[in-house]
LUMLUM-878373 format. One record per residue (C-alpha): residue in one letter; x, y negated, z. Coordinates in nm, 2 decimals. Example, Ala and Ser with C-alpha at 12.3 -4.5 7.8 and 13.67 -1.06 7.14 Angstrom:
BEGIN
- resn	xx	yy	zz
- A	1.23	0.45	0.78
- S	1.37	0.11	0.71
END
This chain:
BEGIN
- resn	xx	yy	zz
- X	-1.91	5.42	-0.97
- X	-1.94	5.05	-0.91
- X	-1.80	4.84	-1.20
- X	-1.57	4.60	-1.16
- X	-1.65	4.24	-1.25
- X	-1.34	4.18	-1.46
- X	-1.49	3.95	-1.74
- X	-1.63	3.71	-1.47
- X	-1.29	3.68	-1.31
- X	-1.10	3.64	-1.64
- X	-1.30	3.37	-1.78
- X	-1.30	3.18	-1.44
- X	-0.89	3.21	-1.44
- X	-0.91	3.06	-1.80
- X	-1.14	2.79	-1.66
- X	-0.87	2.70	-1.42
- X	-0.59	2.68	-1.66
- X	-0.79	2.45	-1.87
- X	-0.90	2.21	-1.58
- X	-0.60	1.98	-1.56
- X	-0.63	1.94	-1.96
- X	-0.99	1.84	-1.90
- X	-0.92	1.61	-1.62
- X	-0.62	1.45	-1.83
- X	-0.85	1.39	-2.14
- X	-1.13	1.26	-1.93
- X	-0.90	1.01	-1.75
- X	-0.77	0.90	-2.11
- X	-1.08	0.85	-2.25
- X	-1.21	0.65	-1.92
- X	-0.94	0.40	-1.92
- X	-1.08	0.03	-1.92
- X	-0.77	-0.15	-1.85
- X	-0.68	-0.42	-1.53
- X	-0.94	-0.65	-1.40
- X	-0.89	-1.03	-1.40
- X	-0.73	-1.15	-1.07
- X	-1.00	-1.21	-0.83
- X	-1.12	-1.57	-0.77
- X	-1.10	-1.70	-0.41
- X	-1.25	-2.04	-0.34
- X	-1.15	-2.20	-0.03
- X	-1.07	-2.52	0.15
- X	-0.91	-2.70	0.45
- X	-1.02	-3.03	0.58
- X	-0.90	-3.33	0.80
- X	-1.18	-3.54	0.93
- X	-1.08	-3.92	0.98
- X	-1.15	-4.16	1.23
- X	-1.21	-3.90	1.53
- X	-1.52	-3.77	1.36
- X	-1.70	-4.09	1.43
- X	-1.92	-4.23	1.15
- X	-1.81	-4.40	0.92
- X	-1.55	-4.11	0.86
- X	-1.37	-4.03	0.54
- X	-1.29	-3.66	0.53
- X	-1.01	-3.54	0.33
- X	-1.08	-3.19	0.17
- X	-0.75	-2.97	0.06
- X	-0.83	-2.73	-0.22
- X	-0.66	-2.41	-0.15
- X	-0.85	-2.18	-0.38
- X	-0.67	-1.90	-0.61
- X	-0.72	-1.81	-0.96
- X	-1.00	-2.08	-1.00
- X	-1.08	-2.38	-1.22
- X	-1.39	-2.61	-1.31
- X	-1.48	-2.71	-0.93
- X	-1.79	-2.87	-0.81
- X	-1.80	-3.02	-0.43
- X	-2.14	-3.05	-0.26
- X	-2.06	-3.26	0.04
- X	-2.38	-3.20	0.21
- X	-2.53	-3.54	0.21
- X	-2.66	-3.56	-0.10
- X	-2.32	-3.64	-0.31
- X	-2.14	-3.42	-0.53
- X	-1.82	-3.41	-0.71
- X	-1.69	-3.22	-1.01
- X	-1.27	-3.24	-0.95
- X	-1.00	-2.99	-1.02
- X	-0.77	-3.22	-0.79
- X	-0.58	-3.06	-0.50
- X	-0.70	-3.31	-0.27
- X	-1.05	-3.51	-0.28
- X	-1.18	-3.77	-0.03
- X	-1.56	-3.85	0.10
- X	-1.66	-4.08	0.34
- X	-1.95	-3.99	0.55
- X	-2.14	-4.32	0.66
- X	-2.38	-4.16	0.93
- X	-2.40	-3.88	1.18
- X	-2.49	-3.51	1.13
- X	-2.40	-3.18	1.02
- X	-2.30	-3.13	0.70
- X	-2.28	-2.79	0.52
- X	-2.00	-2.85	0.25
- X	-1.98	-2.63	-0.05
- X	-1.72	-2.58	-0.31
- X	-1.81	-2.39	-0.63
- X	-1.59	-2.28	-0.91
- X	-1.76	-2.20	-1.25
- X	-1.55	-1.89	-1.39
- X	-1.77	-1.74	-1.64
- X	-1.70	-1.38	-1.69
- X	-1.54	-1.28	-1.39
- X	-1.64	-0.98	-1.16
- X	-1.84	-1.12	-0.88
- X	-1.78	-0.81	-0.69
- X	-1.39	-0.91	-0.64
- X	-1.44	-1.26	-0.65
- X	-1.59	-1.54	-0.41
- X	-1.70	-1.83	-0.67
- X	-1.83	-2.02	-0.36
- X	-1.69	-2.13	-0.02
- X	-1.90	-2.31	0.25
- X	-1.79	-2.48	0.60
- X	-2.01	-2.72	0.82
- X	-1.86	-3.03	0.97
- X	-1.97	-3.27	1.24
- X	-1.98	-3.63	1.23
- X	-2.10	-3.80	1.55
- X	-2.21	-4.15	1.65
- X	-2.00	-4.18	1.94
- X	-1.68	-4.05	2.11
- X	-1.73	-3.73	2.31
- X	-1.48	-3.50	2.47
- X	-1.32	-3.23	2.26
- X	-1.21	-2.87	2.38
- X	-0.92	-2.76	2.20
- X	-0.80	-2.38	2.15
- X	-0.53	-2.18	1.95
- X	-0.72	-1.89	1.78
- X	-0.55	-1.56	1.64
- X	-0.84	-1.56	1.38
- X	-0.67	-1.78	1.11
- X	-0.38	-1.85	1.37
- X	-0.49	-2.22	1.40
- X	-0.56	-2.48	1.62
- X	-0.96	-2.52	1.66
- X	-1.20	-2.75	1.84
- X	-1.54	-2.84	1.95
- X	-1.74	-3.14	2.06
- X	-1.85	-3.08	2.40
- X	-2.18	-3.23	2.35
- X	-2.40	-2.99	2.49
- X	-2.48	-2.76	2.18
- X	-2.53	-2.39	2.25
- X	-2.37	-2.33	1.90
- X	-2.11	-2.60	1.86
- X	-1.93	-2.65	1.52
- X	-1.59	-2.52	1.51
- X	-1.35	-2.76	1.34
- X	-0.99	-2.62	1.29
- X	-0.64	-2.79	1.18
- X	-0.54	-2.76	0.83
- X	-0.20	-2.63	0.95
- X	-0.17	-2.24	0.97
- X	0.10	-1.99	1.00
- X	0.15	-1.94	1.34
- X	0.31	-1.63	1.47
- X	0.18	-1.61	1.82
- X	0.01	-1.97	1.89
- X	0.00	-1.92	2.30
- X	0.07	-2.27	2.43
- X	-0.15	-2.56	2.40
- X	-0.16	-2.92	2.57
- X	-0.33	-3.24	2.50
- X	-0.16	-3.58	2.55
- X	-0.47	-3.79	2.63
- X	-0.31	-4.12	2.67
- X	-0.11	-4.13	2.34
- X	-0.34	-3.93	2.14
- X	-0.15	-3.61	2.08
- X	-0.22	-3.25	2.06
- X	0.07	-2.99	2.10
- X	0.10	-2.63	2.01
- X	0.37	-2.39	2.08
- X	0.45	-2.07	1.87
- X	0.60	-1.79	2.07
- X	0.72	-1.60	1.78
- X	0.91	-1.86	1.62
- X	1.03	-2.08	1.90
- X	0.86	-2.38	1.79
- X	0.66	-2.67	1.90
- X	0.43	-2.85	1.69
- X	0.24	-3.19	1.76
- X	-0.06	-3.36	1.58
- X	-0.33	-3.62	1.61
- X	-0.63	-3.55	1.77
- X	-0.79	-3.45	1.43
- X	-0.49	-3.23	1.34
- X	-0.35	-3.48	1.07
- X	0.01	-3.57	1.06
- X	0.13	-3.22	1.18
- X	0.53	-3.28	1.29
- X	0.77	-2.98	1.38
- X	0.91	-3.16	1.69
- X	1.12	-2.83	1.85
- X	1.27	-2.53	1.68
- X	1.53	-2.30	1.84
- X	1.73	-2.35	2.15
- X	1.68	-2.43	2.41
- X	1.35	-2.30	2.34
- X	1.31	-1.90	2.40
- X	0.98	-1.77	2.36
- X	0.81	-2.09	2.45
- X	0.45	-2.05	2.58
- X	0.30	-2.28	2.84
- X	0.29	-2.64	2.75
- X	0.21	-2.97	2.95
- X	0.25	-3.34	2.94
- X	0.38	-3.52	3.24
- X	0.51	-3.89	3.25
- X	0.62	-3.94	2.91
- X	0.78	-3.58	2.87
- X	0.70	-3.24	2.74
- X	0.74	-2.96	2.94
- X	0.77	-2.59	2.76
- X	0.78	-2.27	2.97
- X	1.01	-2.03	2.83
- X	1.19	-1.71	2.91
- X	1.47	-1.82	3.15
- X	1.43	-2.20	3.14
- X	1.16	-2.47	3.18
- X	1.27	-2.72	2.90
- X	1.19	-3.09	2.91
- X	1.16	-3.32	2.60
- X	1.05	-3.68	2.51
- X	0.70	-3.67	2.36
- X	0.85	-3.66	2.01
- X	1.07	-3.37	2.08
- X	1.38	-3.55	2.10
- X	1.69	-3.48	2.36
- X	1.57	-3.15	2.49
- X	1.69	-3.04	2.82
- X	1.67	-2.78	3.10
- X	1.44	-2.89	3.37
- X	1.45	-2.54	3.56
- X	1.71	-2.29	3.50
- X	1.63	-1.96	3.55
- X	1.78	-1.62	3.48
- X	1.70	-1.24	3.41
- X	1.84	-1.12	3.76
- X	1.60	-1.36	3.96
- X	1.24	-1.45	3.96
- X	1.06	-1.62	3.83
- X	1.22	-1.54	3.47
- X	0.97	-1.62	3.21
- X	0.72	-1.90	3.28
- X	0.39	-1.81	3.13
- X	0.21	-2.18	3.23
- X	0.30	-2.45	3.44
- X	0.09	-2.73	3.59
- X	0.19	-3.07	3.78
- X	0.03	-3.18	4.09
- X	0.15	-3.54	4.15
- X	-0.09	-3.61	4.42
- X	0.12	-3.35	4.64
- X	0.44	-3.42	4.45
- X	0.45	-3.03	4.32
- X	0.46	-2.80	4.02
- X	0.29	-2.46	4.00
- X	0.42	-2.18	3.77
- X	0.32	-1.83	3.66
- X	0.57	-1.58	3.61
- X	0.55	-1.30	3.36
- X	0.50	-0.93	3.50
- X	0.52	-0.73	3.18
- X	0.91	-0.75	3.19
- X	0.95	-0.92	3.52
- X	0.79	-0.93	3.87
- X	0.52	-1.19	3.82
- X	0.37	-1.41	4.09
- X	0.25	-1.75	4.12
- X	0.53	-2.00	4.23
- X	0.54	-2.37	4.36
- X	0.83	-2.61	4.38
- X	0.88	-2.98	4.43
- X	0.86	-3.18	4.11
- X	1.23	-3.25	4.14
- X	1.29	-2.88	4.10
- X	1.38	-2.80	4.45
- X	1.22	-2.56	4.69
- X	1.10	-2.30	4.46
- X	0.89	-2.04	4.63
- X	0.66	-1.77	4.54
- X	0.32	-1.82	4.70
- X	0.12	-1.56	4.53
- X	0.31	-1.25	4.49
- X	0.27	-1.00	4.21
- X	0.02	-1.18	3.99
- X	0.04	-1.12	3.63
- X	0.02	-1.47	3.54
- X	-0.15	-1.64	3.24
- X	-0.28	-1.99	3.23
- X	-0.30	-2.19	3.55
- X	-0.47	-2.54	3.66
- X	-0.49	-2.73	3.98
- X	-0.76	-2.93	4.14
- X	-0.54	-3.10	4.43
- X	-0.81	-3.31	4.58
- X	-1.01	-3.01	4.66
- X	-0.71	-2.79	4.76
- X	-0.77	-2.54	4.48
- X	-0.55	-2.34	4.21
- X	-0.72	-2.16	3.93
- X	-0.52	-1.91	3.74
- X	-0.56	-1.61	3.52
- X	-0.44	-1.26	3.65
- X	-0.43	-0.98	3.37
- X	-0.52	-0.71	3.64
- X	-0.79	-0.91	3.80
- X	-0.92	-1.18	3.59
- X	-1.00	-1.54	3.67
- X	-0.90	-1.66	4.01
- X	-0.93	-1.91	4.27
- X	-0.71	-2.00	4.56
- X	-0.60	-2.28	4.78
- X	-0.24	-2.46	4.73
- X	-0.07	-2.25	4.97
- X	-0.18	-1.95	4.80
- X	-0.32	-1.76	5.09
- X	-0.70	-1.73	4.99
- X	-0.75	-1.56	4.64
- X	-1.09	-1.52	4.53
- X	-1.16	-1.36	4.20
- X	-1.45	-1.50	4.03
- X	-1.47	-1.36	3.66
- X	-1.36	-1.01	3.59
- X	-1.49	-1.02	3.21
- X	-1.15	-1.11	3.08
- X	-0.96	-0.85	3.27
- X	-0.68	-0.70	3.07
- X	-0.71	-0.98	2.79
- X	-0.47	-1.26	2.84
- X	-0.59	-1.60	2.90
- X	-0.28	-1.81	2.78
- X	-0.42	-2.13	2.88
- X	-0.68	-2.31	3.10
- X	-0.85	-2.67	3.08
- X	-0.98	-2.86	3.37
- X	-1.23	-3.15	3.35
- X	-1.21	-3.31	3.67
- X	-1.43	-3.57	3.60
- X	-1.72	-3.34	3.51
- X	-1.62	-3.07	3.75
- X	-1.55	-2.78	3.49
- X	-1.29	-2.54	3.43
- X	-1.26	-2.39	3.06
- X	-1.09	-2.04	2.97
- X	-1.07	-1.81	2.70
- X	-1.26	-1.49	2.71
- X	-1.09	-1.27	2.45
- X	-1.30	-0.93	2.54
- X	-1.63	-1.12	2.41
- X	-1.46	-1.33	2.16
- X	-1.56	-1.65	2.36
- X	-1.49	-1.97	2.55
- X	-1.66	-2.00	2.89
- X	-1.65	-2.26	3.16
- X	-1.73	-2.27	3.52
- X	-1.77	-2.52	3.81
- X	-1.44	-2.56	4.00
- X	-1.55	-2.34	4.26
- X	-1.59	-2.05	4.00
- X	-1.97	-2.05	4.01
- X	-2.23	-2.10	3.73
- X	-2.04	-1.91	3.46
- X	-2.15	-2.01	3.12
- X	-2.03	-1.97	2.75
- X	-1.95	-2.28	2.55
- X	-1.80	-2.13	2.23
- X	-2.02	-1.80	2.14
- X	-1.90	-1.49	2.00
- X	-2.11	-1.59	1.67
- X	-1.81	-1.86	1.61
- X	-1.58	-1.54	1.51
- X	-1.29	-1.65	1.75
- X	-1.01	-1.50	1.92
- X	-0.90	-1.78	2.18
- X	-0.57	-1.80	2.34
- X	-0.47	-2.14	2.50
- X	-0.74	-2.39	2.58
- X	-0.68	-2.75	2.64
- X	-0.93	-3.05	2.69
- X	-0.93	-3.40	2.58
- X	-1.03	-3.57	2.90
- X	-0.98	-3.93	2.80
- X	-1.30	-3.98	2.61
END
């Protein structure tokens, strides 16, 4: 007769009963307490004199749980300071890697970042800048269009956008405007990001997206209206009244064509019926010229009878000003909204974001010669794009 393994089963049962006690004792013995809060060094910058040497740069220390700071400005100069803001003047042009280090003995480096680095670029002369809103950090960023294959990405100090979808540059007065769709707000900055102002907030704004500057006024595309205000945001008024029953109902972007006394607009297709629309500058004769477009950014090249716009379902498109000859020239950002498009008529280029690849691209105004301007290595998520064409 086969013997039953009673003793083995019995002792296994006793072991299982004692396991919670063993684990409890083990946990009690291995308790090591809470670690110190992690040290995180970081800083923001404001570059003065439009980045032209000599340039005074403001460094804003935003480190957490840190002290005993040393700044290395990348030009051979260093500074030990615990001040919230420090200043340094770069007397010559170049790319400078700035390093901020916190001396915090005894902190666990596994949880702490004691060093933070950023590269800044100082130039000898003015060059055009390409601005873009970026969801990586929710900031306005820019690069100098100097032909570099790996341009230095600068960013404004201001952060905390909810959905930074709109961007415009006033090249006459030297302002940069950005809209926040999530908070119904519009901000204004100097070219370098300094002197940030909240110039519009709340009604009559309702989901502001597209921005453009025309004849000393700022125009804002919204749901159910295009709002016009002074350049400082005062005296806002409804320039074009829309409603939920008729189209267009939510303006994604708009652009003025003073050569032909026209305004072109793109309409939302997520909640409405989309389309590219055209009207006279006085607001009359509103007409849909490209039905069903799932619109994004739009730009115009009036001397060559050319519209350039983004369609979520197709990608980057060209058309004539009548909307009767659509050509798709780049499908790479299809299904990845390009909220704004920038045109440099003097250079014959159009700029747009490609969120699928995390890049900013440009092409000739006829859609040929597509190339990357800001590469994926810059770690960006571009939304709207605008260019400073004054330089």
